[in-house]
C-alpha positions as YAML, in Angstrom:
chain: A
units: angstrom
residues:
- id: 1
  name: MET
  ca: [40.50, 9.93, -21.21]
- id: 2
  name: ASN
  ca: [38.74, 13.05, -20.06]
- id: 3
  name: ARG
  ca: [34.96, 13.04, -19.69]
- id: 4
  name: ARG
  ca: [34.34, 15.69, -22.34]
- id: 5
  name: VAL
  ca: [36.21, 13.68, -25.00]
- id: 6
  name: GLU
  ca: [34.41, 10.49, -23.92]
- id: 7
  name: ALA
  ca: [31.03, 12.25, -24.12]
- id: 8
  name: GLN
  ca: [31.87, 13.55, -27.61]
- id: 9
  name: ARG
  ca: [32.85, 10.06, -28.78]
- id: 10
  name: ARG
  ca: [29.68, 8.54, -27.33]
- id: 11
  name: GLY
  ca: [27.56, 11.22, -28.99]
- id: 12
  name: ASP
  ca: [29.29, 10.66, -32.35]
- id: 13
  name: PHE
  ca: [28.70, 6.92, -32.02]
- id: 14
  name: PHE
  ca: [25.01, 7.36, -31.13]
- id: 15
  name: ARG
  ca: [24.52, 9.70, -34.10]
- id: 16
  name: ARG
  ca: [26.11, 7.10, -36.38]
- id: 17
  name: VAL
  ca: [24.15, 4.02, -35.24]
- id: 18
  name: TYR
  ca: [20.79, 5.55, -34.26]
- id: 19
  name: PRO
  ca: [19.70, 6.02, -37.91]
- id: 20
  name: MET
  ca: [19.92, 2.23, -38.27]
- id: 21
  name: ILE
  ca: [16.61, 2.00, -36.39]
- id: 22
  name: ALA
  ca: [14.76, 4.49, -38.61]
- id: 23
  name: SER
  ca: [12.46, 1.76, -39.95]
- id: 24
  name: VAL
  ca: [12.28, -0.18, -36.68]
- id: 25
  name: GLU
  ca: [9.13, 0.28, -34.63]
- id: 26
  name: GLY
  ca: [9.71, 0.60, -30.92]
- id: 27
  name: ASN
  ca: [10.92, 2.74, -28.07]
- id: 28
  name: VAL
  ca: [14.31, 3.66, -26.63]
- id: 29
  name: ALA
  ca: [15.68, 2.65, -23.22]
- id: 30
  name: GLU
  ca: [18.81, 3.18, -21.17]
- id: 31
  name: CYS
  ca: [19.88, 1.06, -18.21]
- id: 32
  name: GLY
  ca: [22.34, 3.04, -16.13]
- id: 33
  name: VAL
  ca: [21.32, 6.69, -16.40]
- id: 34
  name: LEU
  ca: [23.32, 8.25, -13.55]
- id: 35
  name: TYR
  ca: [23.48, 11.99, -14.41]
- id: 36
  name: GLY
  ca: [21.57, 11.66, -17.69]
- id: 37
  name: HIS
  ca: [24.30, 12.62, -20.16]
- id: 38
  name: SER
  ca: [23.66, 9.68, -22.52]
- id: 39
  name: LEU
  ca: [19.92, 9.84, -21.88]
- id: 40
  name: GLY
  ca: [20.02, 13.47, -23.03]
- id: 41
  name: MET
  ca: [21.83, 12.44, -26.21]
- id: 42
  name: LEU
  ca: [19.19, 9.79, -26.88]
- id: 43
  name: ALA
  ca: [16.42, 12.31, -26.18]
- id: 44
  name: ASN
  ca: [17.95, 14.68, -28.75]
- id: 45
  name: LEU
  ca: [18.01, 11.89, -31.34]
- id: 46
  name: ILE
  ca: [14.36, 11.09, -30.68]
- id: 47
  name: VAL
  ca: [13.40, 14.76, -31.09]
- id: 48
  name: GLN
  ca: [15.45, 15.09, -34.30]
- id: 49
  name: GLU
  ca: [13.93, 11.90, -35.69]
- id: 50
  name: ASN
  ca: [10.46, 13.37, -35.18]
- id: 51
  name: LYS
  ca: [8.98, 9.93, -34.59]
- id: 52
  name: GLU
  ca: [6.71, 9.01, -31.69]
- id: 53
  name: ARG
  ca: [9.15, 7.05, -29.57]
- id: 54
  name: HIS
  ca: [9.11, 6.91, -25.79]
- id: 55
  name: LEU
  ca: [12.35, 7.15, -23.79]
- id: 56
  name: TYR
  ca: [12.84, 5.01, -20.67]
- id: 57
  name: GLY
  ca: [15.63, 5.55, -18.17]
- id: 58
  name: PHE
  ca: [16.32, 2.89, -15.53]
- id: 59
  name: ASP
  ca: [18.73, 3.34, -12.63]
- id: 60
  name: ALA
  ca: [18.93, 2.73, -8.90]
- id: 61
  name: TRP
  ca: [20.64, 6.08, -8.41]
- id: 62
  name: ALA
  ca: [22.42, 4.46, -5.52]
- id: 63
  name: GLY
  ca: [25.78, 3.85, -7.20]
- id: 64
  name: PHE
  ca: [28.09, 1.10, -6.15]
- id: 65
  name: ARG
  ca: [28.15, 0.50, -2.45]
- id: 66
  name: THR
  ca: [31.30, 1.18, -0.51]
- id: 67
  name: ASP
  ca: [31.12, -0.03, 3.07]
- id: 68
  name: GLY
  ca: [27.34, -0.13, 2.77]
- id: 69
  name: VAL
  ca: [27.06, 3.55, 1.82]
- id: 70
  name: PRO
  ca: [25.63, 4.48, -1.61]
- id: 71
  name: THR
  ca: [28.05, 6.53, -3.68]
- id: 72
  name: VAL
  ca: [25.35, 8.38, -5.64]
- id: 73
  name: SER
  ca: [21.86, 9.41, -4.65]
- id: 74
  name: TRP
  ca: [18.85, 10.43, -6.71]
- id: 75
  name: GLU
  ca: [18.94, 13.77, -4.95]
- id: 76
  name: SER
  ca: [22.46, 14.42, -6.25]
- id: 77
  name: ALA
  ca: [21.64, 13.27, -9.79]
- id: 78
  name: GLN
  ca: [18.13, 14.65, -10.26]
- id: 79
  name: HIS
  ca: [19.13, 18.19, -11.25]
- id: 80
  name: ALA
  ca: [21.55, 16.92, -13.92]
- id: 81
  name: VAL
  ca: [19.00, 14.45, -15.33]
- id: 82
  name: ASP
  ca: [16.29, 17.15, -15.41]
- id: 83
  name: ALA
  ca: [18.68, 19.57, -17.15]
- id: 84
  name: ALA
  ca: [19.63, 16.96, -19.78]
- id: 85
  name: MET
  ca: [15.96, 16.33, -20.56]
- id: 86
  name: ALA
  ca: [15.13, 20.05, -20.73]
- id: 87
  name: ALA
  ca: [18.07, 20.74, -23.05]
- id: 88
  name: SER
  ca: [16.84, 18.07, -25.48]
- id: 89
  name: PHE
  ca: [13.37, 19.62, -25.84]
- id: 90
  name: ILE
  ca: [11.79, 16.17, -25.56]
- id: 91
  name: ARG
  ca: [8.21, 16.32, -24.33]
- id: 92
  name: GLY
  ca: [7.76, 15.30, -20.71]
- id: 93
  name: ASP
  ca: [5.14, 12.73, -21.68]
- id: 94
  name: GLN
  ca: [7.75, 10.99, -23.85]
- id: 95
  name: VAL
  ca: [10.07, 10.21, -20.91]
- id: 96
  name: THR
  ca: [9.72, 7.71, -18.08]
- id: 97
  name: LEU
  ca: [12.37, 7.41, -15.39]
- id: 98
  name: ALA
  ca: [12.21, 4.37, -13.12]
- id: 99
  name: ARG
  ca: [14.24, 4.26, -9.94]
- id: 100
  name: GLY
  ca: [15.32, 0.94, -8.41]
- id: 101
  name: TRP
  ca: [17.48, -2.12, -8.94]
- id: 102
  name: PHE
  ca: [17.06, -3.59, -12.42]
- id: 103
  name: ALA
  ca: [15.80, -6.95, -11.13]
- id: 104
  name: ASN
  ca: [12.98, -5.12, -9.32]
- id: 105
  name: ILE
  ca: [11.93, -2.48, -11.84]
- id: 106
  name: LEU
  ca: [12.38, -4.07, -15.27]
- id: 107
  name: PRO
  ca: [9.76, -6.83, -14.87]
- id: 108
  name: GLN
  ca: [7.04, -4.26, -14.19]
- id: 109
  name: ALA
  ca: [8.19, -1.66, -16.73]
- id: 110
  name: VAL
  ca: [5.74, -1.43, -19.62]
- id: 111
  name: THR
  ca: [8.12, -0.41, -22.39]
- id: 112
  name: GLY
  ca: [6.49, -2.00, -25.40]
- id: 113
  name: PRO
  ca: [8.90, -3.13, -28.10]
- id: 114
  name: LEU
  ca: [12.38, -1.60, -27.95]
- id: 115
  name: ALA
  ca: [14.20, -0.34, -31.03]
- id: 116
  name: PHE
  ca: [17.28, 0.96, -29.19]
- id: 117
  name: LEU
  ca: [18.74, -0.10, -25.85]
- id: 118
  name: HIS
  ca: [21.81, 1.43, -24.24]
- id: 119
  name: LEU
  ca: [23.39, -0.65, -21.47]
- id: 120
  name: ASP
  ca: [25.68, 1.44, -19.29]
- id: 121
  name: CYS
  ca: [25.37, -0.45, -16.03]
- id: 122
  name: ASP
  ca: [29.04, -1.30, -15.40]
- id: 123
  name: ASP
  ca: [28.53, -4.61, -13.60]
- id: 124
  name: GLY
  ca: [28.36, -8.07, -15.19]
- id: 125
  name: LYS
  ca: [25.38, -9.11, -13.06]
- id: 126
  name: ALA
  ca: [23.50, -5.95, -14.02]
- id: 127
  name: TYR
  ca: [24.19, -6.66, -17.71]
- id: 128
  name: GLU
  ca: [22.89, -10.20, -17.31]
- id: 129
  name: THR
  ca: [19.72, -8.97, -15.61]
- id: 130
  name: CYS
  ca: [19.04, -6.30, -18.24]
- id: 131
  name: LEU
  ca: [19.72, -8.60, -21.19]
- id: 132
  name: ARG
  ca: [17.61, -11.44, -19.76]
- id: 133
  name: MET
  ca: [14.66, -9.15, -19.02]
- id: 134
  name: LEU
  ca: [14.78, -6.84, -22.04]
- id: 135
  name: TRP
  ca: [15.98, -9.17, -24.84]
- id: 136
  name: PRO
  ca: [12.45, -10.51, -25.46]
- id: 137
  name: ARG
  ca: [11.25, -6.93, -25.94]
- id: 138
  name: LEU
  ca: [13.75, -6.09, -28.68]
- id: 139
  name: ALA
  ca: [12.18, -5.50, -32.08]
- id: 140
  name: LYS
  ca: [13.71, -7.08, -35.18]
- id: 141
  name: GLY
  ca: [16.48, -4.71, -36.27]
- id: 142
  name: ALA
  ca: [16.93, -3.21, -32.79]
- id: 143
  name: ILE
  ca: [20.32, -1.95, -31.62]
- id: 144
  name: VAL
  ca: [21.76, -2.75, -28.18]
- id: 145
  name: VAL
  ca: [24.79, -0.63, -27.26]
- id: 146
  name: LEU
  ca: [27.14, -2.36, -24.80]
- id: 147
  name: ASP
  ca: [28.94, 0.52, -23.14]
- id: 148
  name: GLU
  ca: [31.47, -1.45, -21.07]
- id: 149
  name: TYR
  ca: [31.89, -4.51, -23.33]
- id: 150
  name: GLY
  ca: [35.37, -3.46, -24.45]
- id: 151
  name: SER
  ca: [36.40, -2.02, -21.09]
- id: 152
  name: SER
  ca: [39.41, -3.27, -19.18]
- id: 153
  name: LYS
  ca: [37.90, -1.78, -16.01]
- id: 154
  name: TRP
  ca: [34.64, -3.76, -16.00]
- id: 155
  name: THR
  ca: [36.08, -7.21, -16.66]
- id: 156
  name: LEU
  ca: [32.91, -9.23, -15.96]
- id: 157
  name: VAL
  ca: [30.83, -7.50, -18.63]
- id: 158
  name: ARG
  ca: [32.36, -9.18, -21.70]
- id: 159
  name: PRO
  ca: [32.13, -12.80, -20.45]
- id: 160
  name: THR
  ca: [28.60, -12.16, -19.18]
- id: 161
  name: VAL
  ca: [27.44, -10.77, -22.54]
- id: 162
  name: ASP
  ca: [29.29, -13.52, -24.46]
- id: 163
  name: TYR
  ca: [27.63, -16.23, -22.39]
- id: 164
  name: PHE
  ca: [24.20, -14.63, -22.79]
- id: 165
  name: LEU
  ca: [24.62, -14.40, -26.57]
- id: 166
  name: LYS
  ca: [25.93, -17.97, -26.77]
- id: 167
  name: CYS
  ca: [22.58, -19.09, -25.34]
- id: 168
  name: GLN
  ca: [20.57, -17.20, -28.01]
- id: 169
  name: PRO
  ca: [19.67, -18.58, -31.47]
- id: 170
  name: GLU
  ca: [22.55, -17.59, -33.76]
- id: 171
  name: ASP
  ca: [20.36, -16.29, -36.56]
- id: 172
  name: GLY
  ca: [18.69, -13.69, -34.33]
- id: 173
  name: TRP
  ca: [21.55, -11.24, -33.73]
- id: 174
  name: LYS
  ca: [25.06, -10.11, -34.63]
- id: 175
  name: LEU
  ca: [27.74, -8.54, -32.42]
- id: 176
  name: VAL
  ca: [29.45, -5.61, -34.13]
- id: 177
  name: GLU
  ca: [32.65, -3.81, -33.18]
- id: 178
  name: ASP
  ca: [32.74, -0.16, -34.10]
- id: 179
  name: THR
  ca: [34.26, 2.54, -31.92]
- id: 180
  name: ARG
  ca: [31.98, 0.82, -29.36]
- id: 181
  name: TRP
  ca: [30.43, -2.63, -29.33]
- id: 182
  name: TYR
  ca: [26.79, -3.15, -30.16]
- id: 183
  name: ILE
  ca: [24.36, -5.92, -31.01]
- id: 184
  name: GLN
  ca: [22.04, -5.70, -33.95]
- id: 185
  name: ARG
  ca: [19.02, -7.92, -33.56]
...
């Protein structure tokens, strides 16, 4: 599928599920920002909602390593991320970008409660780290979008998420299949 079609589908999905958090207090976070396309969509939704939410973007901006060489650098992604934020008209003081591996940056990130979390971190281990560290911060009614849960490319994501959810109290969440998978807490 081409990237433009995929971006349109993701945007449509975000616009459909984001209103579900209208009465949920908390902020918005994305793990796996890369070039900021989804982060820009989330920023637009925050601006349109006209509610005081803060947007957090977490990424190593080092990509997956091939022979020890990072495939993406912050320097190559920074312009695109900055452009996505500028196009959304979100205030600069409403956005925090944190650069580093999830296991290193999430414990010290002061996000407050989260109403919406987008996981787009490709790797099963990264999903496990993000869920383990951010699950306690999810507000009641929060939405967690699982970008690669239904993907045949990232085969470790589904069993990792399933195992994590199996270890959670059953009355505290539900896994929903839409055009994408998400958890409603």
